[in-house]
Rosetta silent file (secondary structure, phi, psi, omega in degrees, C-alpha in Angstrom):
SEQUENCE: XXXXXXXXXXXXXXXXXXXXXXXXXXXXXXXXXXXXXXXXXXXXXXXXXXXXXXXXXXXXXXXXXXXXXXXXXXXXXXXXXXXXXXXXXXXXXXXXXXXXXXXXXXXXXXXXXXXXXXXXXXXXXXXXXXXXXXXXXXXXXXXXXXXXXXXXXXXXXXXXXXXXXXXXXXXXXXXXXXXXXXXXXXXXXXXXXXXXXXXXXXXXXXXXXXXXXXXXXXXXXXXXXXXXXXXXXXXXXXX
SCORE:     score description
SCORE:     0.000 S_00000001
   1 L     0.000  -58.180  178.881    0.158    0.289    0.516 S_00000001
   2 E  -118.445  128.863  178.250    1.452    1.000    4.059 S_00000001
   3 E  -127.172  105.769  178.519    2.870   -1.656    6.317 S_00000001
   4 E  -100.032  121.234 -177.065    3.896   -0.579    9.849 S_00000001
   5 E  -126.925  119.162  170.959    5.663   -3.304   11.871 S_00000001
   6 E    50.615   42.506 -174.632    6.679   -3.118   15.545 S_00000001
   7 E   -75.586  130.916  174.999    7.356    0.615   15.373 S_00000001
   8 E  -124.336  143.065  173.970    8.861    2.324   18.475 S_00000001
   9 E  -154.599  129.083  176.611    9.475    5.988   19.103 S_00000001
  10 E  -124.247  158.016  174.869   10.567    7.913   22.163 S_00000001
  11 E  -124.766  146.004  174.794   11.321   11.495   22.946 S_00000001
  12 L    89.275 -178.690 -175.682   13.733   12.891   25.597 S_00000001
  13 L  -133.449  158.157  171.075   16.552   11.255   27.596 S_00000001
  14 H    55.446 -141.561  179.367   17.004    9.516   30.916 S_00000001
  15 H   -62.379  -18.110  179.713   14.157    9.875   33.458 S_00000001
  16 H   -91.878    2.270 -178.682   12.404   12.343   31.192 S_00000001
  17 L   -65.214  132.231  179.359   12.189    9.937   28.258 S_00000001
  18 E  -115.270  123.342  179.632    8.647    9.501   26.936 S_00000001
  19 E   -89.031  103.245 -171.308    7.724    6.303   25.062 S_00000001
  20 E   -90.782  -38.886  176.788    5.237    7.570   22.477 S_00000001
  21 E  -119.397  126.593 -174.626    4.894    4.575   20.093 S_00000001
  22 E  -121.215  103.408  175.769    5.056    1.028   21.476 S_00000001
  23 E    48.936   46.238 -174.623    5.361   -1.907   19.096 S_00000001
  24 E   -74.210  133.421  174.767    2.797   -0.335   16.752 S_00000001
  25 E  -128.884  127.933 -174.706    1.534   -2.490   13.896 S_00000001
  26 E  -159.653  148.913  174.577   -0.842   -1.207   11.249 S_00000001
  27 E  -127.091  143.642  167.486   -1.626   -1.638    7.566 S_00000001
  28 E  -122.072  139.376 -176.024   -3.384    0.690    5.125 S_00000001
  29 L  -111.076  155.301  178.971   -4.717   -0.653    1.895 S_00000001
  30 L   -64.238  149.344  172.547   -5.255    0.825   -1.590 S_00000001
  31 L    78.441   19.610 -171.787   -8.788    1.963   -2.315 S_00000001
  32 L  -134.633  156.900  165.035   -9.616    2.790    1.280 S_00000001
  33 E  -108.404  119.075  178.975  -10.036    5.633    3.814 S_00000001
  34 E  -107.938  124.384  176.436   -8.346    4.633    7.084 S_00000001
  35 E  -107.526  138.073 -176.685   -9.102    6.810   10.107 S_00000001
  36 E  -110.212  113.902 -175.261   -6.822    6.927   13.208 S_00000001
  37 E  -124.378  164.319  179.162   -8.650    7.850   16.361 S_00000001
  38 E   153.903  173.723 -178.858   -7.915    8.073   20.043 S_00000001
  39 L   -69.109  161.620  173.799   -7.424   10.532   22.967 S_00000001
  40 L   -57.924  137.881  173.132   -5.001   13.486   22.736 S_00000001
  41 L    89.608    0.728 -173.557   -1.479   12.524   23.401 S_00000001
  42 L   -87.777   -5.970  178.390   -1.832    8.827   22.484 S_00000001
  43 L   111.682    2.750 -175.845    0.633    8.976   19.588 S_00000001
  44 H   -58.012  -48.559 -177.714   -1.625    9.395   16.626 S_00000001
  45 H   -70.554  -38.232  173.279    0.216   12.477   15.029 S_00000001
  46 H   -58.841  -45.062  175.453    3.627   10.841   15.744 S_00000001
  47 H   -61.366  -46.633  178.508    2.595    7.735   13.934 S_00000001
  48 H   -57.371  -42.066  179.340    1.219    9.812   10.991 S_00000001
  49 H   -67.139  -33.998  179.537    4.507   11.731   10.778 S_00000001
  50 H   -69.991  -42.048 -178.895    6.494    8.447   10.744 S_00000001
  51 H   -67.617  -29.416  175.903    4.356    7.035    7.957 S_00000001
  52 L   -81.783   -2.217  177.280    4.829   10.288    5.968 S_00000001
  53 L    75.460   18.791  177.619    8.596   10.040    6.384 S_00000001
  54 L   -96.109   -5.703 -176.734    8.907   13.354    8.254 S_00000001
  55 L  -140.192  123.970  177.434    9.883   11.631   11.484 S_00000001
  56 L   -79.354  138.261 -178.574   12.419    8.795   11.931 S_00000001
  57 L   -94.862  163.305 -177.113   11.455    5.989   14.249 S_00000001
  58 L   -87.078  -27.131  178.130   13.704    4.294   16.821 S_00000001
  59 E  -160.532  163.088 -174.355   12.886    0.743   15.919 S_00000001
  60 E    91.964 -177.132 -175.427   10.616   -1.293   13.649 S_00000001
  61 E  -134.508  148.902  172.402    9.880   -0.875    9.993 S_00000001
  62 E  -132.059  117.183  170.036    7.526    1.266    7.806 S_00000001
  63 E  -104.876  133.520  172.601    7.020    0.254    4.150 S_00000001
  64 E  -125.198  120.771 -175.306    5.186    2.495    1.800 S_00000001
  65 L    54.861   35.369  177.693    4.604    0.968   -1.734 S_00000001
  66 L    81.077    4.911  179.625    7.256   -1.597   -0.835 S_00000001
  67 E  -102.471  119.103  178.701    9.892    1.055    0.017 S_00000001
  68 E   -76.695  113.172 -172.300   11.379    0.720    3.479 S_00000001
  69 H   -62.872  -36.591 -172.480   11.469    4.316    4.772 S_00000001
  70 H   -69.247  -18.683 -179.279   14.095    3.608    7.431 S_00000001
  71 H   -94.744   -1.467 -179.434   16.674    2.579    4.873 S_00000001
  72 L   -84.045  145.010  173.984   16.358    5.706    2.710 S_00000001
  73 L   -72.845  168.428  176.859   18.788    8.648    2.937 S_00000001
  74 H   -57.929  -42.482  178.176   17.386   12.046    3.652 S_00000001
  75 H   -66.353  -38.748 -178.074   17.506   13.043    0.032 S_00000001
  76 H   -70.383  -34.589  178.101   15.917    9.940   -1.253 S_00000001
  77 H   -68.245  -36.268  178.916   13.122   10.206    1.313 S_00000001
  78 H   -65.274  -45.665  179.563   12.470   13.836    0.338 S_00000001
  79 H   -64.011  -40.008 -178.751   12.195   12.804   -3.332 S_00000001
  80 H   -63.783  -41.128 -177.624    9.945    9.902   -2.466 S_00000001
  81 H   -67.918  -37.999 -177.126    7.555   12.087   -0.402 S_00000001
  82 H   -62.473  -25.080 -177.092    7.380   14.642   -3.227 S_00000001
  83 H  -102.844  -27.150 -165.888    5.978   12.111   -5.665 S_00000001
  84 H  -111.004  -21.942 -167.502    4.112    9.635   -3.465 S_00000001
  85 E  -127.835  131.497  170.165    2.765   11.416   -0.418 S_00000001
  86 E  -111.204  126.340 -170.770    0.499   14.373    0.149 S_00000001
  87 E  -116.156  120.820  172.752    0.527   15.582    3.757 S_00000001
  88 E   -98.760  103.708 -177.277   -2.153   17.781    5.343 S_00000001
  89 L   -77.755  144.888  175.007   -0.752   19.484    8.394 S_00000001
  90 L   -59.150  -33.326 -176.909   -2.820   20.485   11.338 S_00000001
  91 L   -91.003    5.609  179.553   -1.111   23.883   11.442 S_00000001
  92 L    73.602  -51.759  177.256   -1.643   24.463    7.635 S_00000001
  93 L    58.331   41.581  171.475    2.003   25.563    7.154 S_00000001
  94 L   -75.883  148.948 -179.113    1.166   28.078    4.401 S_00000001
  95 L   -89.736  113.142 -169.265    3.836   30.460    3.168 S_00000001
  96 L   -70.364  -18.403 -179.188    2.573   33.965    3.977 S_00000001
  97 L   -92.629   -1.916  176.467    4.426   35.800    1.193 S_00000001
  98 L  -105.156  153.202  176.432    2.972   33.576   -1.539 S_00000001
  99 E   -67.677  167.064  171.442   -0.538   33.736   -3.039 S_00000001
 100 H   -49.852  -53.441 -176.416   -3.023   30.967   -2.431 S_00000001
 101 H   -63.137  -38.630  176.798   -2.349   29.526   -5.859 S_00000001
 102 H   -66.885  -37.955  173.743    1.430   29.632   -5.398 S_00000001
 103 H   -59.297  -46.316 -179.377    1.121   27.864   -2.130 S_00000001
 104 H   -61.746  -36.370 -171.963   -0.981   25.119   -3.731 S_00000001
 105 H   -82.690   -6.024  179.888    1.459   24.752   -6.597 S_00000001
 106 H   -45.756  -54.471 -175.196    4.594   24.074   -4.445 S_00000001
 107 H   -58.505  -33.022  177.041    4.461   20.326   -4.845 S_00000001
 108 H   -66.950  -42.898  179.942    4.264   20.659   -8.639 S_00000001
 109 H   -64.324  -35.964  174.845    7.199   23.024   -8.803 S_00000001
 110 H   -59.854  -35.685 -178.763    9.249   20.611   -6.727 S_00000001
 111 L   -76.630   -9.264 -177.453    8.439   17.957   -9.359 S_00000001
 112 L    90.971   14.265  169.742    9.659   20.313  -12.114 S_00000001
 113 L   -64.764  139.394  177.303    6.250   21.343  -13.538 S_00000001
 114 L   -63.703  152.787 -176.683    6.381   24.704  -15.266 S_00000001
 115 H   -60.330  -39.453 -178.295    5.066   27.729  -13.394 S_00000001
 116 H   -65.126  -48.660  179.253    2.310   28.229  -15.937 S_00000001
 117 H   -68.107  -37.491  176.007    1.114   24.636  -15.786 S_00000001
 118 H   -59.899  -41.021  178.392    1.375   24.621  -11.971 S_00000001
 119 H   -62.846  -45.893 -177.194   -0.865   27.697  -11.802 S_00000001
 120 H   -60.213  -43.461 -178.090   -3.483   26.090  -14.043 S_00000001
 121 H   -71.672  -32.393  175.448   -3.611   22.964  -11.923 S_00000001
 122 H   -61.296  -43.597 -176.126   -3.599   24.955   -8.685 S_00000001
 123 H   -72.162  -29.847  176.429   -6.589   26.934   -9.758 S_00000001
 124 H   -64.493  -42.817 -179.758   -8.385   23.802  -10.858 S_00000001
 125 H   -72.204  -33.943  179.277   -7.992   22.126   -7.446 S_00000001
 126 H   -68.274  -32.762  176.120   -8.922   25.370   -5.693 S_00000001
 127 H   -60.593  -39.830 -176.390  -12.156   25.433   -7.657 S_00000001
 128 H   -66.388  -27.362  176.366  -12.906   21.970   -6.240 S_00000001
 129 L   -98.890   15.359  172.011  -12.522   23.202   -2.657 S_00000001
 130 L    78.704   19.744 -178.178  -14.554   26.244   -3.259 S_00000001
 131 L  -124.498   25.495 -179.096  -11.727   28.819   -3.393 S_00000001
 132 H   -61.246  -32.858 -178.775  -11.272   29.372   -7.046 S_00000001
 133 H   -76.549  -11.400 -174.651  -12.052   33.128   -6.740 S_00000001
 134 H  -103.200   13.885 -170.344   -9.445   33.601   -3.999 S_00000001
 135 L   -65.215  -22.178  178.591   -6.403   32.341   -5.819 S_00000001
 136 L   -90.765   -2.126 -176.326   -4.579   35.686   -5.846 S_00000001
 137 L   -75.679  159.966  168.572   -5.075   36.296   -2.100 S_00000001
 138 E   -91.651  153.268  179.417   -2.382   35.946    0.574 S_00000001
 139 H   -52.320  -32.288 -176.515   -3.108   33.423    3.345 S_00000001
 140 H   -71.822  -10.181  175.681   -3.554   36.163    5.986 S_00000001
 141 H   -86.853   -5.491 -172.819   -6.652   37.351    4.071 S_00000001
 142 L  -104.972  151.270  172.879   -8.350   33.996    4.534 S_00000001
 143 L   -71.648  167.269  175.451  -10.279   32.531    7.487 S_00000001
 144 H   -54.265  -40.339 -173.366   -8.990   29.452    9.330 S_00000001
 145 H   -71.609  -37.747  177.366  -11.364   27.244    7.526 S_00000001
 146 H   -67.506  -41.433  178.968  -10.296   28.696    4.137 S_00000001
 147 H   -64.040  -34.028  179.207   -6.578   28.265    4.958 S_00000001
 148 H   -65.068  -38.908  177.975   -7.372   24.658    5.839 S_00000001
 149 H   -68.637  -33.216  171.585   -8.932   24.132    2.392 S_00000001
 150 H   -60.271  -46.030  175.712   -5.845   25.637    0.768 S_00000001
 151 H   -58.151  -37.948  178.070   -3.695   23.088    2.628 S_00000001
 152 H   -66.993  -43.227  177.732   -5.916   20.326    1.445 S_00000001
 153 H   -61.411  -38.476 -179.518   -5.681   21.555   -2.142 S_00000001
 154 H   -65.174  -34.497  179.384   -1.890   21.692   -1.851 S_00000001
 155 H   -72.761  -20.464 -173.021   -1.804   18.043   -0.657 S_00000001
 156 H  -107.120  -13.880 -169.023   -3.939   16.842   -3.556 S_00000001
 157 L   -61.924  -33.536 -179.514   -2.670   18.976   -6.442 S_00000001
 158 L   -95.653   12.348  176.239    0.079   16.561   -7.543 S_00000001
 159 L    48.916   55.814  177.015   -2.250   13.560   -7.222 S_00000001
 160 L   -71.490  145.335  179.731   -0.156   11.538   -4.773 S_00000001
 161 L   -66.799  -28.474  175.124   -1.096    7.912   -4.318 S_00000001
 162 E  -121.951  124.468  179.154   -1.091    8.319   -0.529 S_00000001
 163 E  -110.420  123.373 -172.107   -2.748   11.172    1.208 S_00000001
 164 E  -120.583  126.706 -172.942   -2.037   11.638    4.953 S_00000001
 165 E  -126.678  133.528  177.869   -4.224   14.062    6.954 S_00000001
 166 E  -114.767   99.037 -178.072   -3.900   15.442   10.413 S_00000001
 167 L    55.294   59.111 -174.172   -7.291   16.743   11.615 S_00000001
 168 L   -73.684  -14.239 -177.908   -8.352   17.956    8.117 S_00000001
 169 L  -110.797    7.015 -172.190  -11.873   18.962    9.033 S_00000001
 170 L   -60.647  -32.287 -175.157  -11.183   20.618   12.486 S_00000001
 171 L  -103.603   11.015 -175.695  -11.582   24.127   11.096 S_00000001
 172 L  -109.131  143.805  175.380  -14.396   23.417    8.652 S_00000001
 173 L   -75.707  175.347 -175.136  -18.118   23.859    8.853 S_00000001
 174 H   -57.029  -45.133 -173.156  -20.533   21.099    7.784 S_00000001
 175 H   -66.080  -49.240 -178.381  -20.887   22.284    4.151 S_00000001
 176 H   -69.160  -33.847  176.575  -17.049   22.616    3.510 S_00000001
 177 H   -62.137  -35.426  175.278  -16.434   19.375    5.392 S_00000001
 178 H   -67.000  -37.067  173.138  -18.705   17.575    3.010 S_00000001
 179 H   -58.479  -50.939 -174.357  -16.812   18.972    0.047 S_00000001
 180 H   -68.113  -37.691  179.572  -13.491   17.916    1.426 S_00000001
 181 H   -69.301  -30.184  176.502  -14.656   14.444    2.462 S_00000001
 182 H   -65.197  -39.490  177.320  -16.091   13.921   -0.978 S_00000001
 183 H   -67.806  -37.364  177.276  -12.717   14.745   -2.508 S_00000001
 184 H   -60.233  -45.710 -179.063  -10.996   12.348   -0.127 S_00000001
 185 H   -57.362  -45.491 -179.897  -13.530    9.622   -1.137 S_00000001
 186 H   -59.166  -40.901  177.963  -12.790   10.228   -4.759 S_00000001
 187 H   -63.094  -50.102 -170.993   -9.046    9.811   -4.052 S_00000001
 188 H   -69.644  -25.161  177.689   -9.470    6.693   -1.944 S_00000001
 189 H   -74.115  -15.906  170.807  -11.716    4.977   -4.488 S_00000001
 190 L   -61.024  137.388 -174.167   -8.911    4.908   -7.028 S_00000001
 191 L   -65.662  -22.778 -177.132   -7.516    1.320   -7.009 S_00000001
 192 L  -115.169   27.457 -179.835   -3.942    2.460   -6.418 S_00000001
 193 L  -137.247  159.419  179.796   -4.501    5.229   -3.864 S_00000001
 194 E  -150.617  159.599  179.114   -5.364    5.483   -0.205 S_00000001
 195 E  -131.883  131.094  174.683   -6.142    8.156    2.433 S_00000001
 196 E  -112.266  127.946 -176.843   -5.101    8.016    6.107 S_00000001
 197 E  -131.872  123.422  169.264   -6.797   10.531    8.435 S_00000001
 198 E   -93.194  128.442 -173.257   -6.059   11.289   12.077 S_00000001
 199 L  -152.957  152.223  168.539   -9.218   12.909   13.583 S_00000001
 200 L  -113.555    5.058 -174.128  -11.267   13.665   16.673 S_00000001
 201 L   -86.267  100.091 -174.969  -14.155   14.725   14.424 S_00000001
 202 H   -71.110  -16.352  176.188  -16.852   12.048   14.916 S_00000001
 203 H   -63.193  -23.232 -176.659  -18.948   13.661   12.113 S_00000001
 204 H  -102.056    2.913  179.650  -16.633   12.110    9.547 S_00000001
 205 H   -54.630  -41.518 -174.789  -16.383    8.621   11.035 S_00000001
 206 H   -64.318  -14.676  178.103  -19.070    7.255    8.672 S_00000001
 207 H   -83.424   -7.671 -179.320  -16.757    8.024    5.675 S_00000001
 208 L   -77.788  144.290  166.961  -14.107    5.551    6.841 S_00000001
 209 L   -82.128  -38.593  175.624  -13.619    2.120    5.450 S_00000001
 210 E  -139.814  150.501  178.070  -11.718    1.134    8.559 S_00000001
 211 E  -125.733  126.711  174.427  -11.128    2.914   11.917 S_00000001
 212 E  -104.491  125.350 -176.117   -8.027    2.199   13.946 S_00000001
 213 E  -108.525  133.620  177.436   -8.172    3.223   17.577 S_00000001
 214 E  -106.978  150.280  170.298   -4.958    4.176   19.524 S_00000001
 215 E  -153.569  128.529  176.816   -4.422    4.402   23.207 S_00000001
 216 L    49.031   47.876  175.213   -1.199    5.084   25.098 S_00000001
 217 L    81.102    7.988 -179.630    1.027    4.508   22.086 S_00000001
 218 E  -132.147  153.946  174.890   -0.576    1.332   20.855 S_00000001
 219 E   -89.790  119.289 -168.792   -3.134    0.325   18.290 S_00000001
 220 E  -107.831  -12.183 -178.878   -5.770   -1.391   20.510 S_00000001
 221 E  -162.891  139.044  165.545   -8.600   -2.030   17.809 S_00000001
 222 E  -125.639  122.450 -173.997   -9.054   -1.959   14.098 S_00000001
 223 E  -123.638  130.690  175.892  -12.703   -2.015   12.987 S_00000001
 224 E   -81.888  137.186 -179.663  -14.085   -2.337    9.430 S_00000001
 225 L   -92.066  136.254 -178.488  -17.101   -0.238    8.649 S_00000001
 226 L   -68.615  -39.140  179.826  -20.030   -2.038    7.138 S_00000001
 227 L  -130.282   80.939 -170.441  -21.269    0.898    5.060 S_00000001
 228 L   -72.491  -21.180 -174.891  -18.378    3.385    4.682 S_00000001
 229 L   -88.695   82.722 -179.418  -19.944    5.564    2.038 S_00000001
 230 L   -65.188  131.948 -177.872  -22.058    8.019    4.021 S_00000001
 231 L   -70.220  -30.351 -178.963  -24.470    9.899    1.731 S_00000001
 232 L  -136.297  152.555  171.361  -24.178   13.219    3.664 S_00000001
 233 L   -63.051  135.113 -175.525  -21.758   14.889    6.036 S_00000001
 234 L   -81.006  118.495 -177.736  -23.161   14.369    9.560 S_00000001
 235 L   -90.448  137.702  177.558  -24.344   17.726   10.884 S_00000001
 236 L   -78.652  142.290 -177.480  -24.178   18.373   14.637 S_00000001
 237 L   -77.826  138.712  177.902  -27.441   19.446   16.217 S_00000001
 238 L   -84.184  142.175  176.661  -27.471   23.041   17.579 S_00000001
 239 L  -117.898    0.000    0.000  -28.373   23.376   21.223 S_00000001
């Protein structure tokens, strides 16, 4: 599904130039949850943005469903993302003037789905993340964890074959984290879909099929999990 080959990315110029991705190679397969882990600043979010097509790389290639992202024009890449990729941003990126349901329905409207149909599908996915009763609210009326679940619903509403997530459980308690991870697992178990998650949340590691570890801009290890389907979300002990 995703094939990253010898990808390089730097920011800045001259002596201030920072080499963020260094000859990165990684694959993501259909039917799996791949988690990308590593210390802050090692390049995880940069790599995720490159795979999502929201950031151009300096060298190397990224293919998603056989499509080379670096050869696409800006317009073609935008159209490709709208149908193939659901991106869950760490900052939520909700539009404050829209209701929760309207925020969730944006990917459907971009695809040309009618407003009425988009609202129905938005409310259905909001039910799945436990926010069905809040569909008329504005984002500023929600807690951080609730806004995170709205962002997750928005990424899943148009049923993209590739779901890319940047710290999707960081603002969630154990109960809501379990709801969200079960949704991701349902997505990833489809034979033609996959989920890639950047996370520091060790509670969700058992849900991964494979874990790729990054350090200093490089993939240093890819480990397959023996039993990826954790029966319950891992609760942290209170001290």
